[in-house]
VOGU-3710 file (C-alpha; in Angstrom, 3 decimals, decimal comma):
1> myeklcrfsr> 27,626/12,998/-14,247  28,711/9,319/-15,147  26,155/9,040/-17,805  27,154/12,335/-19,294  30,871/11,282/-19,180  30,277/8,220/-21,228  28,128/9,979/-23,741  30,937/12,644/-24,200  33,719/10,307/-24,250  32,126/8,044/-27,125
11> riplletlge> 32,158/11,128/-29,183  35,802/11,053/-29,344  36,585/8,833/-32,549  39,775/7,271/-31,210  38,270/6,339/-27,902  35,350/4,883/-29,278  37,410/2,787/-31,404  39,289/1,526/-28,308  35,888/1,012/-26,520  34,724/-1,121/-29,492
21> rydnrdldka> 37,738/-3,496/-29,186  37,101/-4,095/-25,313  35,207/-7,420/-24,611  33,915/-8,097/-20,987  31,066/-10,344/-20,405  30,574/-8,877/-16,906  30,546/-5,222/-18,054  28,113/-6,139/-20,729  25,850/-7,697/-18,129  26,297/-4,680/-15,885
31> vifvqplmki> 25,439/-2,121/-18,527  22,224/-3,977/-19,221  21,403/-4,338/-15,549  21,885/-0,444/-14,735  19,669/0,590/-17,610  16,801/1,505/-15,168  19,149/3,821/-13,431  21,261/5,334/-16,280  21,347/4,842/-20,014  24,942/3,923/-20,766
41> savgvvsaay> 26,694/1,527/-23,194  29,681/-0,752/-22,745  31,528/1,186/-25,454  30,620/4,458/-23,582  32,037/3,142/-20,448  35,319/2,038/-21,841  35,645/5,242/-23,683  35,055/7,142/-20,426  37,657/5,195/-18,751  40,273/5,987/-21,217
51> fsgllafill> 39,270/9,378/-21,190  39,403/9,751/-17,293  42,789/7,886/-17,211  44,196/10,250/-19,799  42,885/13,233/-18,161  44,138/12,194/-14,834  47,481/11,367/-16,073  47,901/14,778/-17,973  46,717/16,913/-14,981  48,839/15,385/-12,519
61> fvvlfylgss> 51,922/15,396/-14,749  51,426/19,204/-15,375  50,852/20,009/-11,755  53,873/18,113/-10,575  56,116/19,433/-13,436  54,919/23,088/-12,379  56,012/22,195/-8,865  59,440/21,199/-10,139  59,421/17,674/-9,441  61,785/15,397/-10,941
71> ilvlvplsli> 60,791/13,337/-14,062  61,545/10,162/-12,083  58,688/11,071/-9,657  56,028/12,696/-11,833  55,980/10,077/-14,536  55,619/6,919/-12,663  53,100/8,790/-10,252  51,073/10,092/-13,125  50,894/6,731/-14,776  49,690/5,143/-11,341
81> igiiayyvtv> 46,878/7,802/-10,927  45,861/7,407/-14,422  45,619/3,732/-14,243  43,568/4,127/-11,063  41,160/6,495/-12,804  40,813/3,975/-15,487  39,890/1,086/-13,476  37,478/3,018/-11,161  35,753/4,262/-14,244  35,501/1,052/-16,105
91> sypvnlmnhy> 34,481/-0,965/-13,023  31,812/1,416/-11,950  28,773/-0,309/-13,572  30,136/-3,821/-12,321  30,483/-2,411/-8,944  26,972/-0,803/-8,847  25,784/-4,208/-9,950  27,435/-6,100/-7,136  26,171/-3,423/-4,664  22,576/-4,264/-5,552
101> kltlseesdl> 23,009/-8,047/-5,694  22,585/-8,381/-1,929  19,669/-6,080/-1,854  17,935/-7,945/-4,692  18,365/-11,367/-2,906  16,935/-10,034/0,252  13,876/-8,589/-1,566  13,387/-11,546/-3,889  11,316/-13,482/-1,312  8,992/-10,600/-0,533
111> lfeqfilvfe> 8,686/-9,966/-4,220  7,803/-13,652/-4,885  5,106/-13,320/-2,144  3,594/-10,497/-3,859  3,413/-12,170/-6,940  1,699/-15,116/-5,243  -0,927/-12,631/-3,661  -1,740/-10,900/-6,902  -2,391/-14,507/-8,656  -4,402/-15,739/-5,714
121> sggtifdaie> -6,551/-12,581/-5,842  -7,362/-13,253/-9,477  -5,022/-10,831/-10,941  -2,786/-11,145/-14,026  0,931/-10,916/-14,408  0,470/-7,579/-15,549  -1,255/-6,541/-12,251  1,728/-8,149/-10,526  4,245/-6,016/-12,324  2,191/-2,761/-11,976
131> iiaqsdheym> 2,358/-3,320/-7,938  6,056/-3,891/-7,875  6,557/-0,713/-10,226  4,520/1,330/-7,645  6,360/-0,010/-4,537  9,262/1,667/-2,764  11,737/-0,892/-3,715  15,140/0,903/-4,289  16,057/-0,668/-7,737  13,117/-2,900/-8,456
141> ssafqeilwk> 10,445/-0,263/-8,871  12,680/1,677/-11,511  13,059/-1,661/-13,410  9,570/-2,643/-13,463  8,391/0,878/-14,534  10,718/0,270/-17,542  9,063/-3,247/-18,117  5,543/-1,514/-17,920  6,933/0,771/-20,771  7,864/-2,183/-22,800
151> idqgvppeec> 4,584/-3,938/-22,479  2,855/-0,480/-23,573  5,155/-0,737/-26,731  3,769/-4,089/-27,441  6,227/-6,544/-25,827  4,547/-9,581/-24,043  5,062/-9,341/-20,216  6,275/-12,960/-20,035  9,034/-12,017/-22,622  9,929/-8,698/-20,594
161> lsefaknqps> 10,167/-10,767/-17,293  12,344/-13,433/-19,004  14,501/-10,864/-20,386  14,777/-9,026/-17,129  15,702/-12,192/-15,148  18,702/-13,114/-17,568  20,497/-9,950/-16,533  20,021/-10,268/-12,737  23,106/-10,760/-10,664  20,974/-12,336/-7,932
171> ddlrryimai> 20,431/-16,023/-8,386  17,557/-16,041/-6,088  15,578/-13,546/-7,864  16,412/-15,063/-11,293  15,088/-18,308/-9,746  11,914/-16,913/-8,443  11,206/-14,990/-11,857  11,745/-18,238/-13,874  9,582/-20,276/-11,571  6,888/-17,730/-11,925
181> lsalekktdl> 6,866/-17,753/-15,577  7,034/-21,693/-15,596  3,906/-21,873/-13,462  2,133/-19,590/-15,775  3,094/-21,606/-18,843  2,455/-25,156/-17,338  -0,374/-24,054/-15,068  1,298/-25,894/-12,076  1,206/-25,135/-8,566  4,963/-24,679/-8,668
191> lemlsgesfe> 4,783/-21,336/-6,751  3,518/-23,130/-3,659  6,276/-25,703/-3,925  8,900/-22,960/-3,676  9,859/-22,141/-0,011  10,311/-18,444/-0,751  13,577/-18,588/1,281  16,403/-16,403/-0,010  19,408/-18,766/0,439  21,700/-16,304/-1,568
201> adltlrqknl> 21,082/-13,463/0,884  21,729/-15,507/3,869  25,157/-16,819/2,392  26,221/-13,189/1,236  25,291/-11,891/4,819  27,609/-14,490/6,443  30,329/-13,762/4,015  30,226/-10,130/4,726  30,191/-10,845/8,421  33,428/-12,806/7,985
211> elesrlliva> 34,997/-9,755/6,131  33,706/-7,305/8,492  36,481/-7,515/11,267  39,476/-7,057/8,896  37,823/-4,521/6,909  36,886/-2,434/10,033  40,319/-2,395/11,450  41,948/-1,558/7,907  39,679/1,464/7,731  40,375/2,495/11,197
221> alityvpimf> 44,020/2,218/10,696  44,016/4,223/7,517  42,213/6,954/9,253  44,558/6,993/12,041  47,987/6,188/10,682  47,996/7,988/7,485  48,032/11,451/9,471  51,018/9,894/11,454  53,029/9,343/8,252  52,010/12,638/6,845
231> tlaaslagwa> 53,386/14,498/10,089  56,636/12,848/9,876  56,917/13,784/6,108  55,899/17,424/6,656  58,388/17,714/9,592  61,343/16,164/7,835  60,656/18,374/4,871  60,459/21,482/7,081  56,998/22,474/6,202  55,702/22,896/9,837
241> tnpaifivvp> 55,847/26,574/9,566  54,222/26,744/6,041  50,552/27,947/5,995  50,042/25,988/2,902  50,056/22,694/5,063  46,417/23,648/5,919  45,604/22,660/2,450  45,696/18,969/3,456  43,272/19,302/6,212  40,166/19,114/4,014
251> lfvllnvflr> 41,756/16,279/2,090  42,143/14,182/5,341  38,532/15,091/6,563  37,476/14,033/3,176  39,367/10,764/3,491  37,667/10,071/6,760  34,186/10,638/5,450  34,671/8,615/2,277  36,387/5,653/3,996  33,607/5,583/6,786
261> srfstqfsay> 30,824/6,051/4,350  32,131/3,375/2,044  32,358/1,038/5,085  28,938/1,802/6,215  27,486/1,257/2,697  29,237/-2,202/2,068  28,565/-3,599/5,487  25,148/-2,222/6,234  22,683/-4,374/7,628  20,369/-5,545/4,963
271> fdrprnkevt> 17,326/-4,095/6,727  18,900/-0,648/7,305  17,076/1,316/4,740  15,564/4,489/6,033  12,239/5,460/4,199  13,137/9,036/4,686  16,119/9,776/2,595  16,596/13,399/4,123  19,649/14,305/6,373  17,340/14,633/9,205
281> gptqkeilee> 15,992/11,272/8,843  15,848/8,555/11,602  19,079/6,965/12,820  20,129/3,407/12,187  19,394/2,451/15,792  15,791/3,643/15,444  15,275/1,719/12,392  16,512/-1,477/13,674  14,423/-1,239/16,836  11,234/-0,620/14,745
291> ydeflnfmml> 12,066/-3,524/12,332  12,841/-5,957/15,252  9,563/-5,034/17,122  7,572/-5,120/13,749  8,694/-8,623/13,328  7,327/-9,678/16,747  4,128/-7,856/15,712  3,851/-9,827/12,494  4,112/-13,128/14,661  1,351/-11,974/16,917
301> lgermstgdt> -0,861/-10,812/14,087  -0,338/-14,122/12,155  -1,561/-15,958/15,021  -4,611/-14,009/15,575  -5,702/-13,977/11,884  -5,064/-17,676/11,776  -7,885/-18,327/14,034  -10,307/-16,272/12,110  -9,767/-12,681/12,972  -9,889/-10,148/10,373
311> levalpevrd> -7,147/-7,569/10,136  -9,546/-4,902/11,263  -10,201/-6,961/14,525  -6,724/-8,302/15,019  -4,961/-4,820/15,031  -6,622/-3,663/18,351  -6,090/-6,939/19,921  -2,399/-7,023/19,568  -1,695/-3,437/19,908  -0,841/-3,582/23,665
321> dvdtevqrli> 1,560/-6,631/23,168  4,079/-4,709/21,215  6,245/-1,764/22,008  5,978/1,736/21,273  7,858/1,579/17,963  5,023/-0,235/16,381  2,295/0,989/18,605  2,440/4,349/16,985  1,958/2,623/13,500  -0,890/0,631/14,764
331> deaihslywk> -2,590/3,675/16,290  -2,297/5,551/12,862  -4,249/2,542/11,075  -6,790/2,262/14,136  -7,373/6,122/14,198  -7,963/5,963/10,441  -10,247/2,783/10,466  -12,495/3,713/13,565  -12,313/7,292/13,946  -11,940/8,681/10,186
341> eedlhtamre> -14,056/5,485/9,088  -11,816/5,070/6,109  -11,104/1,729/4,396  -8,646/-0,691/5,307  -6,162/0,035/2,510  -6,147/3,768/3,138  -5,739/3,008/6,864  -2,663/0,723/6,361  -1,161/3,237/4,008  -1,262/5,944/6,561
351> aadnalgerv> 0,575/3,421/9,000  3,024/2,542/6,142  3,699/6,286/5,611  4,759/6,671/9,155  7,133/3,950/9,319  10,914/4,834/9,563  12,175/2,066/7,455  11,366/0,978/3,842  10,948/-2,605/4,727  8,493/-2,125/7,406
361> snmimmitrm> 6,709/0,276/5,184  6,526/-2,492/2,316  5,546/-5,205/4,616  2,709/-3,155/6,061  1,126/-2,899/2,451  1,850/-6,597/1,682  -0,030/-7,564/4,923  -2,968/-5,465/3,671  -3,015/-7,212/0,273  -2,741/-10,810/1,874
371> aevsssdage> -5,771/-9,662/4,178  -7,965/-8,523/1,146  -7,572/-12,176/-0,312  -8,061/-14,387/2,938  -7,595/-13,511/6,358  -6,937/-16,975/7,588  -4,487/-17,735/4,819  -2,944/-14,399/5,322  -2,430/-15,358/8,943  -0,353/-18,505/8,088
381> ritriaarlv> 1,639/-16,948/5,543  2,513/-13,789/7,848  3,691/-16,308/10,438  5,645/-18,018/7,937  7,424/-14,992/6,530  8,051/-13,458/10,079  9,771/-16,662/11,104  11,926/-16,564/7,980  12,680/-12,788/8,388  13,586/-13,478/12,129
391> ersavakere> 16,128/-16,033/11,392  17,882/-13,834/8,668  17,717/-10,868/11,012  19,635/-12,894/13,509  22,257/-13,660/10,789  22,326/-9,962/9,829  22,771/-8,649/13,267  25,860/-10,656/13,640  27,389/-7,433/12,218  26,390/-5,495/15,109
401> siiaaqklkv> 27,850/-7,909/17,630  31,082/-7,817/15,470  31,268/-4,227/15,410  30,585/-4,106/19,232  33,496/-6,562/19,779  35,853/-4,458/17,668  34,593/-1,085/18,964  37,473/-0,844/21,811  40,068/-1,710/19,464  39,050/1,119/16,955
411> ylltltssiv> 38,821/3,516/20,038  42,315/2,515/21,204  43,715/3,127/17,729  42,070/6,454/17,516  43,292/7,704/20,835  46,774/6,241/20,208  46,891/8,170/16,878  46,009/11,400/18,788  48,670/10,837/21,435  51,212/9,978/18,633
421> lgllvslapf> 50,297/13,111/16,621  50,792/15,105/19,835  54,289/13,587/20,184  55,458/14,279/16,803  54,017/17,802/16,548  56,316/18,692/19,576  59,436/16,871/17,807  58,736/18,573/14,474  61,304/21,595/15,142  63,914/18,932/15,731
431> lslgsilssg> 62,966/16,457/12,995  63,106/19,292/10,503  66,830/19,661/11,000  66,983/16,884/8,585  65,400/19,085/6,051  68,404/21,568/6,171  70,953/18,716/5,359  68,939/17,884/2,304  68,682/21,574/1,177  64,903/21,605/2,104
441> pawnpsiiay> 63,048/24,661/2,982  64,711/26,983/5,502  64,317/26,659/9,276  65,943/28,523/11,924  66,603/25,825/14,739  67,115/28,714/17,202  63,337/29,519/16,962  61,593/26,593/18,772  58,172/28,009/19,938  54,751/26,717/19,376
451> sdimplylsl> 53,997/29,806/17,651  56,345/28,761/14,772  54,855/25,403/14,147  51,151/26,679/14,486  50,149/25,642/10,872  51,001/22,048/11,516  49,588/22,084/15,115  46,324/23,355/14,056  46,229/20,975/11,169  46,861/17,895/13,258
461> aiislssgyq> 44,237/19,178/15,885  41,683/19,290/13,420  42,574/15,797/11,778  42,523/14,343/15,411  39,019/16,009/16,021  37,805/14,352/12,437  39,026/11,087/12,981  37,581/10,799/16,542  34,265/11,695/15,078  34,263/9,644/11,888
471> ntlmvsgdrp> 35,620/6,520/13,813  33,160/6,740/16,409  30,275/6,946/13,683  31,663/3,994/11,931  31,415/1,620/14,976  27,859/3,144/15,865  29,334/4,542/19,100  27,425/6,890/21,438  28,414/10,751/21,616  30,957/10,993/18,655
481> rvfavicvll> 31,372/14,783/19,377  32,380/13,945/22,854  35,052/11,331/21,868  36,230/13,799/19,180  36,749/16,408/21,868  38,692/13,787/24,111  40,810/13,082/21,058  41,745/16,652/20,697  42,485/17,225/24,338  44,871/14,115/24,326
491> fwvtsaltss> 46,596/15,565/21,483  46,906/18,700/23,324  48,200/17,299/26,425  50,518/14,976/24,879  52,071/17,846/23,024  52,301/20,025/26,064  54,038/17,311/28,081  56,401/16,508/25,528  57,352/19,914/25,006  58,078/20,407/28,695
501> figldyswq> 60,528/17,544/28,573  62,417/18,595/25,234  62,572/22,254/26,277  60,245/23,600/23,631  58,599/27,077/24,427  54,978/26,395/24,672  54,242/30,052/24,572  52,360/31,387/21,551  54,675/34,390/21,184
//
């Protein structure tokens, strides 16, 4: 959709002219970076931004004008929405590049190890590029497939890699690729001198951990307090009896889903990448358990192979020393090796295909390639990689401890919101008296039964249900449906108790 928008907007001469005058180095770099994902240009992006902003301004202006809004309201509000639409559109490539920055930093050390494996086994740089292109890396495989296409067109592999490195947001990835090219050119052992450690990934993870607490509370506050402000506004305007108020319910639900999903995307743990992208795929908890246990398996496997055992011999030996999360993967490989009598690569591929997370799947195949070169060297390297990943895993898992510490605050915010909404819905008939004084919608103060404010009551009940469910998911809480029902019950009980104090008829007739 974004790609089509850019192409369409660039066909408009005026917008194209404005786009050509726009100069932003970050945007130019981001446009080159996202080429494996979408074919866009900087001029097209800026043209699309102007088009989106103008379209948003016109649409909102027409809608507000049709609703009879004052010119003092519709002009500034339309301008604000238009400016927001412009900046969201023009910054999308840069935001996408920054989103992949952490992922690339995390994968750079494993990518580096795969290059070393290919060179140690006598392969060429083309073989290494081909292996990465055939992998399951989220961005890297697409980028290296494009590199293969350029090589087929006659561009030297070294030139393709150099060009690829120049446009990478990850300093670690750029450093590793340039080291590989330098080692090939000078025939040095520079590859072995590099530690393979991704410093940038560790720093970025720590930075995100520092941001996590404040972002978590901000998102929870938006989900809980925005409905409260809406209830006050609707009550004062006398809209509590208007069925049109149901229109805002899906908007609030979508806001909840958007904020929660955006939070989860920005602050997800670096190894939290399910191999199965379907809705019915594994949960985050299951993936993390498999990943942690697989690191223990790598430590045990590395020790066995360092003493001279081959991978075929080491697998049954360490099988009983790991938990069920990894045992089922080892069993797949053992069954394929000793019962189906298949080769090692096929057996390990079957194990990789049954992994829950992409990283575990990729590391299984990397271990296979290591073992094909040298078992003893592979054992030492596996142990070193596992130790490095365990250390980074501890940094990344600080996120879970921070979320656990803030979980109670989020629960209290959500429950408090349900209680306040229950209080406000009972006060809605009396708050709406202010709308009569300001010539608002008609309201008969003598009718103060819940049946009269049914639209507002049901709307807030659904919003309370959604807030409880989404906030629980955001903090990885247990039984989100149960907590959502508790929020609705609190809303119901509070409104009933408040109505008994102020004399509101709780009947629905």
